Every structure is written in C-alpha cells, then in structure tokens.
BAKOLBA-720790 format. One record per residue (C-alpha): x, y, z. Coordinates in steps of 0.05 Angstrom, whole numbers, plus 5000, padded with zeros to 4 digits. Each point is the difference from the previous one (the first is absolute). Layout:
N
XYZ...
//
This chain:
531
251710659133495550165063493050324997502550595033505050234947495649734945493750445023505450615005501249904927492649934984498850675036505550344964497949804933493150105013500950715018504350134941494349684957493750325037502850714987499349954924494049544999496350445053501450644964497449684932493949805034498750635034501150404932495649474965494550095057500450724992499450014927493749545006496850425052501150614954497049624938494449745039497150685028501550314934496549504953492849695006499349285025498449804929506750324974503949735052497349294992501750054922507350245017500349405049497349494950505250304945505749975049498349295018499849834921506950294989502849655058497649364973503150104926506650275031500349375047498849594936505550394961505249825049498749284995502549845068507550334983498850495061502249365037504849704949504350614986502450075070501449265002504449974931503050685015502349805069502849364979504750344947501450585040502649575056505049714949501650654976497849814928498250714975498349814929494749505023497450485051499150504943497149484951494749805058498350715004499650174923496149384986494750115054498850744980499749764927494249475022496250445041499650624950497249624948495549625041498050635034498850374940495349394973496250075067499050714992497649964925494949455028497450395048499350684962496149604943496149595047497550595046493450074966498649235006502350015074495850605016493949654972502149325033500250365066493450434981504050665014500150464943504750485036505349425009502150124927503450655006504049755062502349364969501950344938504150475036502549555052502449534946505850494989502749855075501249254986506850074966502850525049497349565062502649394973507150284980500250335073499149275028505549764961505150515022498349895071500749224992506750164964502650455059497249435049504849524962506350425015497350175075498550644991492850145039500850714999497350084923493549705022499150475057502150614956495949854937494449445022498850155065500750765010500950344928494249704971495350225050503150655010499950194934492649814985497850445063504050594971496249924931493949925032499550585049500150574945494249624957496449995065501150655017498150264930493949535003501549714931496349434967499649295021504949774944505850445023499949545062501049444955505550374963503550175064500349205018503349874931504550625000502849825070502149334985503450194936504050575037502249425052502449614943504150564969503150175064501149225016503249954932505250545014501749645068500549334959505150334951504750255052499249415053499249394950501250134930506550305012501649415030496849434966499550014923492549824981498949484949494549514978501549245001495249494971502449485044499250415057493450214988497549234995503349875070497550615029492249814973501049315022501550205069495250605010493849784964497949515055500650575047495050394960494249575020502150085076500250754995493250044966496949565055503450425054497850654971492649764988499150075076500450744987497250054938494149515005495750475039500750574950499449584936493649665026496550615024502350304929495949464971494249905043498850705029500450754986505850434995498050315069501049305033506749924972501650665029496449795068504949435006506550314974500150595048500149625060504949504969505250534989499250205071501349305028505549904954504450305056498549475052504949504973506150435000502749875074500249234981502350154934506150435026501949465048499249404947504850404950506049645031496449465041500549494941507549984989500749995075495449455010502849584940506950075038497449765066496249414966506549784967502849885070495449425008501249945071494950065062502850655019499450264933492749764996498350345069503750614975495650084937493649905043502050615042501450374943493849844971496350195067503550615007499550264930492349825003498850335068503550654982496950054931493649915026500050485059502850504951493449884957495149995062499250744998497750044930495749395005496850185061498950734979496949784933495149595034497750425054499650694963499149824926493950454986504350635019506349734958496449874934495650615008506150465017504649744951495649864940493750395012493049915021498649594932504049455026497349985074496549374985506849654988501649965075498349255000503649854940506250295035498849625062499549374959506450134963503650225060498949315033501549624935507050394992501349925072499549245004507149914967502950475053496849605054502549374975507150244984504949814940496849334991501549924922507150295008501749495054497149404956504450294942506349955045498949315014499549924921492949785004497550474946494649524978495450195056500550704986498249924925493849565018497950565051501050554948495349554950495349815057499250855018498950204926494949484989496950205069499850734984497149944932494649485020498150415060499750704963495849664946494949785053499950615046500750574952493449934969496350055066504950465042504250414950506050285025498849705072499549314963506650084966503350215068497349355032502449634939506950325010500449905074497549275002504749814943506050305042497849615060499749364966507050064971503550195062496149525045502049424944507450245000500450055079496449375009505949614959505350405032498249755069498549304973506949914963504350415049496050165061501150734997494450535022500050695028494649915053504250025063498350365065505050574983496250154934492949825021499450445065502050624973495549934939493849855049502050585045500050494942493449784969496350035069503350665021498750354934492349725001499650285069502450664979495550074939494049815046501850525052500350514946493449764970495949905071502850705021496350404939506250374983499250354934505649644956503850634965505749854956504950055056496349485043500249484938507450175002501449925072496249354994505149704947506050255044496949685060498949324965507550054974502750145070496149415029502749554947507050265010499749925081496049354997506349575001503150355061492950045033498949264992507249785018500449724933507050224979505149514979507850025007500050134925495250575006503950325056506649944964497250314939497550615041506950025035503450104939494850514974500650455066507549925003500550264927495050615018502550205070506049585015496749705060494849445014496550255064493049934973501149314971503549805062494150215044495249614945504049405014499450015070492650084993499649454954503549555044504649774949505749525019506449744975496849344986495350174948496849504949504550294949506549825038497349345020498349834927507150254976503549595055495249364980501750074930507950065014499949415042
//
C-alpha cells in the first residue's frame, strides 16, 4: 500500500465524516449563540455547569460500554452469529438503563446539596430538570455503539450529530421568540434528547431489532463489564480535558465566569474538525501499513503522516489566525457586548486546541504501532495537568485562568506523545513542505492585519468578513506559492479537478510551477521498500 493511495482513502473518508461532523458542530454553535444571547451570563453559566454534570454521570452510566459494545458486536457479527449479537445489544441496554436511572435519581435528590457545594442556589433547579436527560442520553449513546458494531455510521450522523442539535434548536427558537422563563430553556434540552431517543428507537426497531432478537445474558454481562470497565477510567481522564475548566470554575468562581469560559470554548470546538475528518480513516489505514513492516512501508506511513498533518493544519490555519487577530469583534458580534472581555480567553483556547492539529495524528500513529501505553499515560498526564493548573490559576484569573490551564494541558499532552513518536519511530511532520506554507500564511496574514490597522480603515462587518476570507485564501494558496506541493498533493488535486471538470489543466500548471519531477521522495521511498 503506497502513501498516495492511502492518502486518497483518508481524504475520501474524511469528506464523508466531516459533512456530518461539520453540520453537527455548526448546529451546536448556532444553538449556543442563540442561548448565549438570550440568557444572562449567570444563567448560561448554570446551564453549562448543569450540562457538564449530566455528561459526567452519563459517562459513568455507560461504564466504558461505548467502546466495548462495538468490539463484541463486530466480533459476533463477522461470524454471522445473530443470536449473540442480539444478546450483546440486549444485555448492554439492560445494564445501561438501570445504571442511568440510578444516576438520574441520585442527581435529582442530590441537587440541593450540589447547589450548596458549588455555592450557586440557581443550580438546584438546573440539576433537577437536567437529571431527566441522563437515561435518554445514555440510551442514545448505547444505540450508536450498537450500530457502530454492525458498521452502520449513518445512525450516528442522523441522530447523535444532526438530529439532537437540530431538534434542540427547533424547540429553543419558539421559547426565545416568546421570551419564556429560564426553566423552559432547560425543558427544551430535556425534551430534545427524549425526542431523539424516540426517533432512534423507531430506527432501531426497523434496522436492528427486526434482524436480531434482544435478550439479556448474565454471562455476557460479566464479559462486557470486565472488558469495558477499565476503559471507563480512560474515558473519564480523556473527558476531563474538556470538563476540567468548567468544573473548577463552577467550584471556585461565579456562574458568570463559567459562562465567560464556555462561550469561547463552544466556538473553538470547530478547530479540530479538519484533523478529525482526515483521522477518521487514518487509524485503520496506518495499522495496515505498519503490518507491512518493511522499510518502504515505514516511509509510506511517515509520508502519510506528513500529508495528513499538513493539510489538516492548513485548513485549520484560517480559523486559528482569524480567531487570534480579530477576537474582540468575534466575541462581541456573536455573543454580545457582555462577552467583550472574553477575547483573550478565545485566543488562549484557540492556541490550545490548534496544538493537536499542528502536531498531527500523533496518538493515532502510536496506536497503529500497538503502543497504547504511551497514549494512556499522556491522557492521565493531561487530566492531572488541567486540574492542577486550573486549581492554581482560576482563583486569580477566573475564566482566563481556566483557558490557560486547558491550553497548557493540551500542549503538555501533545508534546509528550509527539516526543515518544519521534523517539521510538523517528516520525515527525516538520518537513520543509509543511513548515514553509505555514510560515508564509502566518507572516502574510499578520502583514494584512497591520496594513488594515495602520491605514485607519473603519472596520465594519463586511471588512471583518473579508479579512477572514483573505486569510483563508492565503492559507489555501500557500503550498502553491511556496512550492511545497508534493506528488501526493498533486495527485489528489488531479483526481478532484478531473471529477469536477473532466480535465486537469489547473493542476498541471500548478505542477509545472511547483517543479515536481517524477523522481519524487514518495517514489524513491517506495522503490527502496520494494528492493
């Protein structure tokens, strides 16, 4: 398997994955903007804290089954053992339902005590209402895991990614239009997840229950739990990277500070999408390359890693640079003047979330080599780092302290993983073909911003939008301008242009400009591998 074909498959899978993910993120962001502008910062802070509490208990209710279920079902489905497939699904649903009901009951009756603990009286109502979300949230996650096991990713896109966000928005719009009380916002959250569960149940009955009979097995329950329970700790540590700032602020700061952290956090959540899209098929392809175990295959994986990282970060660069250079306008325009002081929070979180895109799929590459221990240690290191840093910084800097802790923890984790990836296998992305376009885009964007600032142009909404598109254009043209197009890149562009127009005139001209020769690094490496 060569790098060229591998990267084509990664791009194809990434496009399919990113459509659902991008649409879900945009709906999630749009819903968040509507809520943030309608609610006061204190109310939005309470919603964020309540939602994080529900997510934490929902994660505990699943007990790691989100990873265990697909493994067990895929194993038996591959052997066409429909009876055991139904038993795994039925047992998982039974376990998750009872634990989620217990967690919901716990949260409802402990809401007054948790509100006192966090010193936020308004949190009591939020937790009591949000406790009703836990069973539905858990069952939706279990349904998704079941369909992953039978290789049906469409269910996740339809219900988890798009359906939940779309239905929530449809319920929120009339509530906001009618200016109803705060509690109705909470009920919209609860109602949306139960509507999604109802629709998912119909889909499940036609596409799974009609083929596989659901039964509960005591033996299987022990096997499932013994396999999945250790994964709960890993999932918890991993999610603390996202929840640590909110939980620390909830305990040490006001509800307003929770809002001032979570509003920019919601915005920067779109930054990892390009890398996540390409990584969707990266792991299985990288694993197959590693199994070749020849020098050519080792070089192929490194080239695949560089290509994936380069294009993921180049697509990320416009958002990264725009968030850094125009943060005051972004938070003021999207969230309102009350959030104007969160510009630096947005900047810090942007850098923290972009670090992984800069370094590429480092953890996935280690996993493809079978080295999960380093990734697990990095996850624990990240969780400890974020909690420690937030506890130290939040009392002094509030939301900005939580942002600094979050960004620093992500930096530490990614540097740790990338260091071991290079130490063990000599893989890193920092070749000239990656570094040159990045440096060009950064300096060209800074120059554009400085020209606008020094020319004393009054920055209206149109100019802010033009600035974003200008930075995006610079980023996309940077590999061509700096002559950093590899043969892999040109081949992908040729296939895209040929599919669009039936010709490849534009890419052929780019190829001449980039001075690409037949004796490319890729072909040389593949030749050495075949020798």
